[in-house]
N, C-alpha and C positions, 0 to 999 in steps of 0.2 A: 341592482348593480349589474353592469354589462360583464359578459364573460371575458376574462383576460386572455386565457390560452384555450385553444381548441386542439384536441389531441385525437388522432385516429390511428389505430393499430389494425393491420390486415395481414393475414397469413399470405405468403408468397411462395413461389417455387424455390426449391433449395438453392442456396448460394454456396459455392464451394470455398470461397475465400472472402469473408466479409471485410477483412482488412484492406482489400483492394479498393473499397469505396471511401476509405478515410482520406483526410487531407494529408498529402505527402509532407508538407512543411510543419504541420501542427496536428498530428492525429490524436483522437480521443478514442480509447479502446479499453475493453476489459475482457480478457480471454483466458480460458482454461480448458485444455484438451479439445480445442476447436469450438466450444460453446462460449457464448458471451454476447456483448453488445458493442457496436462500433458506430460512431457518429459519421454520418454521410457528409463528405465534403467539409466546407468551413462555415456553414451557416449556423448561427447561434441566435436563439430566440430570447434567452435570458442568461445574464451573467451576474452572479452575486459575489462580490469580493468583500471580504471581511478583514480589515487591517487590525493591527495591534491596538489596544486601547483598554482603558479601564471599564469595568462592568462585567457582564456575564461572560462565561466561556464562549469562545468563537463557535464551538459546535452547538451551544445552546442558541446563539443568535442564528446560526444556519438553520437549525431545526424550527425555530419560530418563523423565519422568513419562507422556509419551504412550506410550512403549513398554510401560510397566507396565500402562497402561490397556488397550492393544490385546492384550497377552498373555492377559489374563483374559476377554476378550470373546468371545461366541459370535456369529458373523456369518454371515448367510444373504444372499448378494449374487449372484444369477445373472447380473446385468447386466455387472458389472466395468467400468463406464464411469468416466471422470474425475468424482469427486464422489459416487459411490455408495458404499454400505456405511457403516462407521463414519467419520464426518468430524468435525473440529473447526474452527471459525473462530478465527483468532488475530490479535492485534495486539501487537507488541513495541515497547518504548520505544527511541528513538533512542540514548540514552546509558545505559550501564550504571549511572551514578550518578543517573539521573532519579528523582525522587520518585514518578513515575507508575508503577503496576503494569503489567507485561506480562501477557497473558491468553490462555488457550485456553478456548473454550466449546463443549461438546457439546450441541446442542439435542435436544429430545425427538422432533422430526419435521423432516424437510427435503424440500422439493420441488426437484427438479433437472431441467435440460434440457440435452441435448447432441445437436446435429446431428439434430433432429427427433424424438428420443426423449425421453419424460418419465417421471419415477419419483418415488415417495414412499418415503422411508426412515423407519422408526420406530425409536427407540432408547429403551430402558427399563432400569431396574435389574432384575436377575433376581428380586428380591423383589416387584416390582410386577406386577399382572396385565396381560395383553396387551389391546390395544383394536383394534377393527376399524372404528371410526367414521372416515368420510372427512372430512378437514378442509374447511372452507368459506372462501371468500375474504371479506375484509372491505372494505366500501366505503371509498374514500378520503375523508378529512376535507376540510373546506373549504380552499380556497387560502389561503395565508398569505404574509406578506412580513416580511423582517427587514433591518436595516441594521447595518453594521459600520463602525468608524472606527479611527484609529490606536490601537494598544495600548501595551504597555510600550516598544516601540522606534518612535519617531517617525521620519518620513521624514528629517529633518535628522540625528537620531541614527544612522540606518542609514548615511547617507553618511559620517559621522564614523567609524563602525566600519569601513567599507570603507577609509578612508584609513589607519586604524591597521593594518589587515591588509596593505595595500600596503607600508607601512613595514617590516613583518615579513618580507614577501617579498623586498623590496630588501636586507634585512640577511641574507638566506640562511636564515632560520628555517624558511620554508615554500616550497613550490612553488605550492600552491593551497589555498584555504580557502573553503568554501561558507557564506556568511552569510545568515541568514533574518531576517525581521521578521514582526510579528504584527498582526492586526486583531482587534478585540474588538467585541462587541455583544450583541444578544439577539433572540429571536423570541418570539411569544406562547406562553403556557403552553397545553399541549394540542395543539400543532401536530402534524400528521401528517408525520413526518420521511420517510415513504416518497415523498412528493411530491418532496423534494430528490433522493433517490436516482434516481427515475425521470427527473427533469429532466437530471441529469448523465449517466445512461446513454443517453438519447435524444439529447442534445446533443452528446455526445462518445463515439460508439459504438466507436471504436478504442481506448479506454482501458478500464482495469478500474475499474468503478464498484463501490464497496464501502461496507458499513456494518457496523462491528464495535464493540460496546460504546460507542456514541456517537461513534465516529470515522467520519465520512462524507466521501467524496471520489471523485475520478475520476483515477486515476494512469495516465500514459502509459508508465511505466518498470517493466518486469518485473524483479524481483530475481533470481528463479530459478523455473523450472518443472521438475518431475520427473515423467516418465511412462514406466513400463516400463524403468527404468534409464537412460533418456536424459535428460540435463540440458541445458536451454537457458536462456539469459539474453539480455536486450536492454539495452545500455548507451546511455544518453542523456547527452550533455554537449555544450554549445554550443547557443545559442538565439538566435533573432531573431523579432520580431513579423512577422505577415503584413502584406502591403501593402493599400492601400485599393482598388486595382484590379489588373487582370491584369498590367499593366506594372510596377507597383510590387511586386507579388508576385514576379515573375520576378527583379527586381533584388534583393529581399531575399534570395531563395533563392541567387543567385549570390554575394552578399556573404557569406553565412554559409559557403557551400562553399569560398570562397577565403580566409577569414579565418584568419590564422596564429594569432592568439590563441585562437580557438575550436578550431581543429584541434589545437592543443597541449593545451588543456583536455581535449578528447575523448580524445586518446591517453593521457593520464594515467589517465583513468577506465577505458579498455579494459585497459590493462596491469595495473591494480589487480585487475580481475575475473579475468583470466587467471592471475595469480599466486596468487590465492586458490583457484581451482578446480583447478589442476594436481595438488596432492597427493591430490585425491579422485577423479580421473578417469584412465581408461586412454588415452583419445584426446580431444583438445581442439582446436577449430578456430574461427577468427574471420575474418570477411571482411577483405580487405586494406584496403579503403577504406570510410569511413563513407558511409551513404546518408542522404538527406533524409527525415525523417519529417514529414508534413504533417498538422497538426491545425487545427481551425477557426480558432484565434487565433494560431498560431505555427508556426515550423519548428524542429525539433531535428536535430542530427547524431546519427545512430544507428548501432550496430554490433550484429549478432547473433552470439552465441557458442553453440556446441553441443559437447557431449561425451558420453562413456559413463561411467557411475559405475564406479569400481574396486572398490567394496565395497557392503555392504548398508546404507549410511547413508540417512537419510530426508531429505525436504526441510528439516526443522528443523535438521539437522546441517549442511546446506549454508548455511543462513542464518547460522550461527555463523561459517562460513569467509568468507562474502562481506560480511556487514554490519559496519561501515558502509563502503560503496564510496566511491571517490574523488569519484564524481559528486554525493554529498550530504554528504561530510565534507571531503575535500581530501587532499593528500599533503605530507609523510609523515603517515599517518593519525593516529598518537598526538599529534603536534604540532598537527595541524588540530583534533582534538577539544579539546585544551587551549585553543586559541585561541577556539573557539566558545564554550566555557564562560566565558571572560573577556569576549568582545566582544558576546555576545548577552545582553540583560538579562532573560531569561526561561528557564524550563525547557521545552524543545521537546516533552516528553512523547513521544507516539507519532508526531508529525510526522517524516517522513523515516525512520521505522522500518519494519520489515517488517510487511506486512499480507496476510492470505490465508487459505488452508485447507490441511489435511493429512489424509490418510486412513490406514487401517490398514496398507496396503502401503508407507507412506512416500512416496507420490506426493503431489503438491500444486502449487498455483499461488500464488506470493507475489510481490507488487509492493512498491515503495517507496511509502509513504504520502505522496503529494504531492497538490497541488490539493485540500486537505482542510481540515476544520475539526473541532474537538472540541465536542460538545454536552453540556452539564451541566444537568440539570433542577433548578431551584430552586423555592422556595415560590411565587414570583410570575411567573416567566418561565423561558425556557430560555437559558442563557448560551452564547454562540458565541465561539470563538477559532480564527481561521484563520491559516495560515502560508504564506509563500512565500519562496524564497531564490534566490541567484544565485552562480555560481562566480567567485571572485576570484583572478586570476592577474596576473602582471606585464603592465602595459599596460591593466588594467581602468580604467574611468572611473566614479567614484562616481555621477554623475548617470545614466549609461546603465544601471548595475547596479540602481539604484532603479526605473528604468523597466521593466527586465526583470521585477522583482517585481510591478509593477502589471499587466503582461501576464499573468503567472502566476496572479495573484488573480482575473482576470476570470471564468473558469468558474464559480467558487464564488460570487462577488459577484453575477454575473448570475442565478444559479439562486436565490439567496436573495431577490432582488428580484422 
């Protein structure tokens, strides 16, 4: 069988701003504290789209197709760092029934950076000639601004949905359900979307700033990381806004750390992740108590999980085991998904779905697509749909949950403005 893809990674001189090499209209990027990978320009070697349909999970289909692609590839990667060699960017829908496609994209060139080392990966079909031309950065376009307002779910409608969810919880149908609402708007045609990625990356450096197929955001929540057969995950559930001054900040942190409602919500999420990972790991451990993750605009209760893979599965296989977590769906998960379909007046698309990258060895970094928006280019402008949600459990207050979504919208709304 002839080689389908030819991949070559070489170390290059340091690049100060990898994002400058991305396509302004449709950037593909995965960045955290300056490290990560960025697709160079708009060249794509392979694009795998997985629509809704009966059969295996979309992540399972993606994992199988990725293995087929890797098996036929000729890879020259002397660095062996996270993100070198053959890589694909991916974004999967939240709901298997979503009308929005899940996608894996293999770019023709990738610039990456990891702990002071920089590389260039070229990927081509075996029938295409090799190129030695070094890519050039592109100047950022002018600054732009956009506005968003209530979408399909109004603030009042959201509170009504929370009340309906609380009724189902009181009736014993659910322990928790995560309900989202949307904001919609537009930005000028021709806007350089790299500016939004850069604003999110610099403003929220401890998050994963991502851009994949028009989905752009900054997620604080790792779904799963696989590196040399070690799997790690960070569970976030339980949230409170930061205080206006040091005293208020301390009070907010103490309130979250002692909140029975938030601690219960967090424990649901942790147990969901542990139960999903156990069949795939030889050893698995989680910290006994959650810690406070401090972001510029809020605190989260967080727990880190670590284990050792029991078999040769890839990051995509673990996505199928983990998604959707209780942190973004609820418990019991099937009942929570059913409630979300009924109580949210929109298709979430890829919001709260897995977003990240995978390499030929099955390593990868995947986050949950939070603090994000989907951008769709139209004839006159670029449509924007942003999402934010909150976990509803017994004792939740509809007005407080609405306020939590406003806090979670802030990173994206500020960056758009």
